[in-house]
N, C-alpha and C positions, 0 to 999 in steps of 0.2 A: 409406535410401530417397533417390532421386535427386529432384532439383528437379522432372524431367517429371513423376515419379510423383505428388509432394506437389500438383502444380498440377491434375493430372488427378483427384485425390480432394478437392481444395478448389477448385472453380472460382469459387466465390464471393469468393476472396482476389484472384484474378486480375481480377475484374470490379470489385471495389472500388479496386484500385491503379489500373487504366486510367480508373476514373471520377475519381479524384484528380487523375490527370496531366492529363486532359482539362478538370477545372476550373482547375487551376493555369494551363494554358495561355489558358483562355478569359478569366482574370482578367488575365494579362498583354496579351493582346489589347485589352482593355476599357482597361486602363490606358495603353497606347499611343495608342488612337485619341482618348481623353480628354485626354492631354497635348498630342497634335498639335494638336487644337482650341485649348487656350489657348495656346500656344506661337505658333501662327499668328496668334491675335488679338494677341499682344504685339507682334510684329514686322510687323504689317500695314501700320501708316502709313508706318514707315520703310522697309519693304521696297518699297513704291510709290515713295518719294523716291528711293531708290537704283535702282530699275527704271528709272524714266523719265530720271534723269540719266545711267545707264549706257548707255541706249539713245542719248541725245544725244552721250556722249563716244565711242561706238564709230562713229558717223556725222557727227560734227561737220564733215566736210569737206563733206557733202551738205546736212545740217541748219544751214543756215547762220543759227542764231538770234542775235539781238543781245545781247552781253554787256554792254552800257551801261557801259563802264568808265570812269572818270575818273582820269587820273594827274596827278600833280605830283611837283615837286622842290624841295627846299629844302636851304639850308645852316645848321648851328646850332653855335656857339661852344661849346666845351667849358670846364668849370671849371678854373680855375688853381691847381694844377698838375692836370692831365687824369687821369684814373683809369689806374692802371698795368698793370691786369690785365681780361682779359675779363669776370671776374666783378664786380669794380668798376663796370666800364664798363655792364653791363647792369644794377645796381642803381641807377646815376646816371641812365641813360636813362629808365627806367619812368616815375618821377613827372615827369621833365623832358617826356616826351611825352604826358602824361595818362594812363597806364595803371597800374592798380592791382597788376598781377601782374608777376613775371619776364619776359624774353623767351621766346616759343615755342621758339625754337632759336637756337644760336649756331654760327656756322662760322669756324674759323680757318684762314687760307690762311697758310703760313711763307713767310717771306722767301726769295726766289731771284734768280740771276742773271738779267739780261734778255737772251733767246737774241740779238736783233740788237744788242744792244753788247758780248754776248761774243764774238760773231765778228769785231765790227770792232776790238775791243781789240787793241792791239799791245803795249803797256807798261802794267805795274801790273794792278791787279784791276778786273774789269769792273764797271759800275755795277749795282747790285743793287735789287729791287723791295722796298720795306718789307713788313713782314707786314701782312694784311688782317684786319680782323673784322667779320663781318657778323651783325647782329642782326634777328631779324625777330618783329613784334608783330602783333596784330590777330586779327582772326576772318574769318569768312566773308564778312562786308559791307564790311569793310576791313582792307587788310595794309599793313603799315609796315615797310620795310626799312631799316635804318640801317647805312650803310658807314663804315669809320673804317680809315684808312691810319695804322699806328702812325707818331708823331710829329708828325703834323698837330695842329694847334689847334682844328679844327672836324671836323663829322661831315656826310656827305651824307644825305638822307632822301629816301627814294622812297615816296610813299603812293598806294595804288589804291584807289578805290572802285567797288564791286562791284554791278552790277544785280542782279535777281531770279535769272536763268539764270546768271550767273558764281557768286553764291552758293551756288546749288544745287550746281554744279560743285564748288566749294572743300568744302561738306558732304560731298559723296561722296568726295572725295580725302584729306579730314581736313585741308585747308591751313589752318594758324593755329589749329587747335582746341585745346582743352585736354585735360587727362587725364580729366574726366568723359566727355566726349563720345567720346573714344576707347575708353574702357571699355564705353560703351553701344553703340558700333557693335560691341566685340567679343561682346556679348550676342547681337545681331542675326546676326551671323556663326555663331556657335554654334548659334542656334537654327536657322539654314539647313541646318547639318550634321544636326542631329536630325530636321528636318522630311525631309530628304532620305530618311534611313535609315527612318525612321518610316513615310514614305509608301510606300516599296517593302514595307514589312511589311504594311501595310494592303492594299495593292494583291493581294499574294499571298492574303490571306485572303478578298477580297471578289471577286476575278475569277478565273473558273476557266480561262478561255484562258492558262495560265500558259507554254506554249510561245513565243506570240506575245509576251509580256512579256518574257521572257528575251531572246529575239531582238531586241526593240527596245533593251532595255539593253544588251546588247552591243554593237549597231551604235553606239550612243551613246557607250560607253566606249572604242570602238576609234577612232572619229572623234576623240574628244577627244584620246587618246593620240597618233593621229598627226599631229594639228595642233601638239601640244606638240614633238613629236620633231623635225617639219619646221623648227621655230625655233631646235633647238639646233644 
């Protein structure tokens, strides 16, 4: 007996299977709607912060909001003998500057010949620029950059105090932020991905003008791709 013949003789089985598929799909859509709402609530406040600061960053040339930044420079003598490695220097600098944790980032610029001295040198080796270590401390309200030229007995300290707008900008960019903040922002980014996908699913279920929706979505995708490719 073929499947078609079996279905014809037992229509109730087909109806039961169709009903189960419809119930499964309905439960899935209900889960998507419920999860969409909870995740939207989780990221609502930070989404607002990132949205407002993102608008300002995109139009900062026009929206000239006051940053209220105060900058200062100082010199600090090193221990005797000075720390010999970037790791040791970072451990020494943190308590000396009043920070409880290690630097947020460390950049090491290797020693290199000075271009202007290399061209002018006629005999012997051209003068070389010593190795440079740069340490960044602080958070959104205050950033401290320490510059050390290897061989010196002191370091240069550049401190920047940020106003409210500048602090929001630093939060948006993650400047001087610790690992917990970075992980929190990762959850917001993941939430935005889920909200985008679940939003499309819910729109398809709740709106019958699907052709218009597909057209709008396609234009959005093509516009974004065109702008990205134009920059490559």
